N, C-alpha and C positions, 0 to 999 in steps of 0.2 A: 664490519664495517668496511674489510678489507676487501670482500668479495666485491661489495657496491663500487667501491674506489675504483677497483680495476676493471669491472664493467662499463665503468664511464669513460676511462682514460685511455683504455686499449678499444674503445666505441665497437662493442661488441653488440651494443644495441641496436647496431644497422642491420644487422642477420638476424633478427627477429620481425616477422610477417607482423603488421598493423591489424588490428583489433578491427571485425569488421563494423561496417557505420550501424547496422542494426543493432549490433552487442556494446557500443559507444555508450560511455557516461549521461552523455546528452540526448539519448536517442528516446523517442516514443515509449520502448518497452523497457527502456530500464528507469525512465520519470515516471511510467504507469507503478512498477513493482514498488520504488520509491514511496509511492503516494499509499501503495497498499499496505507497507510497513509504518509509514508513521501513522495511518487508521489504526493498526492493530497496535501500536503503543497506546495512541489515544482511549482505545477500548480497554485495556488493560488498565489505565489510569482511573478508570473512571469506575471499572471493578473495584478498583480497590478504595476508591473513594465511598462508593454504593455499602462497601462492606465494612471499612475500618471507620469511617466519619460518621455517614450515617446510621450505622448500625444493623442494614438489613441484611439477612443471612444469605449465603453463598447462591442458595438454589431460588432465592428471591431477586439475586441481580441477574442470574442467568434467564431468569422468564422475564424480566425485564428487558434484556439484550432479544431475547426470542420473539417477543410481544413488536420492538422494535423493528425488528429484521423483516415480520411480517407485514407489518404496518407499510415500511417503505418499499416491500413488492408489489404490494396492493397498491399504491400510489403509482408507482415505475410503470407497473401493468397497465393502469389507467390510462396512465399520459401515453403510453406507447400505444395502446389504442385510438386515443381520439386523436392521435399524429396519424395514424393508418388509416381511419375512416371520416376523417377530414371534419372533425366534430366542432373544431375552431373555428372553421369559415362559414 
């Protein structure tokens, strides 16, 4: 506590170089990292729900997530291909 008070009162904070905007808390990079962290927490919550509440074995939960990953990759690939070859127009 004393070090922090001295840091403020002696204005030592002025000698610290500011963080680049690329690594700032509101940058696109940090917002994306935050979204990925929230996604991982949601997946962990779903895994706990599937194994503890529903009673699916752990390997079954992993299989559900593997199939969801494959399916979402398939959908994203089809959408990407559709946009690239102008299927939608």
